[in-house]
N, C-alpha and C positions, 0 to 999 in steps of 0.2 A: 599232475607235473609233481604233485608234493611224493604219490605213493611212489614216482620211479624211482627220487631222488634217497628217500627212506629203505629202498629196496639194493640201491647200489650201497648205502650207509650200510647196511644188511651186511652184503656181500662183502664188503670191505675189511667189517668188524669182521666175519668168519675168518676171512683169508689171514686176518691178525692173528685172531686165536689159535688155528690150525700151525701157522708157523710160531707161535709163543709153544706150542703142544710138543712139535717136533726138537725142539730147542733145550725144550726141558726131557726129554725124552731124551735126547742124546746125551745132556747134562749126567743122568741117571746112568746111561750105560757106559758113557766115561768113567765114571765111579768102580761100576760094579765090572766092567771088565778089564780095569787095571792097563797094564802094560801092552797086553796082548788085545788093544781093542782096537786097532788097525789092523787084525787078523778078522775083526768079525765081520759078514757080511753084513746085517744090520746096522753098527755102528757108521759103517761105510756107506751105506741107503741115507742113513739120517744124516751123514756129511754133504751127501749132495742135494740131497735136500732145503736144508740150509743155508749152502754157500751162499746164493744171492743176498738171503738177509745180514747176515755176514761181512758180505762185501762191501754192503749198504753202511753198514757199522762201520767199518774199516775208514771208508771215507768221508764220512761224519764227524770221526773221532780224530783227535790231535795224534801227531806220531809219538806222544809220552805213555798212551797206553801200548800195552805189549801185547804182542800176538793174544797172549794165553786171556787175557782179561776182556776180548773182543767179544766171545761171545755172551758173557755177563750183560756187557753193555747190548748187544742186539738186544737181547731179551727184555731189559728193562724199558731199550727203548720200543720194542712194539706192545710192553704192557701200556706204558703210557699211552699210545697210539689206540690202543683199544680201550682206555678210559676216555681219552678227547674224543673218540668215536661215541661211546654210548652216551658222552654228554650234549657231542651235539644232536644227536638221535633226539635225547631228551626235549631237548630247547627246538627242534624244528616240529616234536610234538607237542607241546604247550601252545607253543605261537600258532598253530592251526586249529588247535582245538580236538586233538584227537588222544585215545586213550591206546598209546604203544605198547602199555603193561611188559 
């Protein structure tokens, strides 16, 4: 039972990592491509992939937060989710006497 819980935590943490990396890549491409970023197919691909995360962040943020800041908020939400999942994994490993390194 513990191993399946750790596996699920690892999968969730990996998904959060991938979403965070895509947000970082989209932000870097936003800066590098400038005004022509919408014509860039890679940037549009990143937008499609990160759209669910940005929608989630838009849902949980108040309306005072502008649409330009929502991707930054989404990244920091993912960052803290990643930290929280790492902490939860450590707690589970310590509680069960496992060496989860």
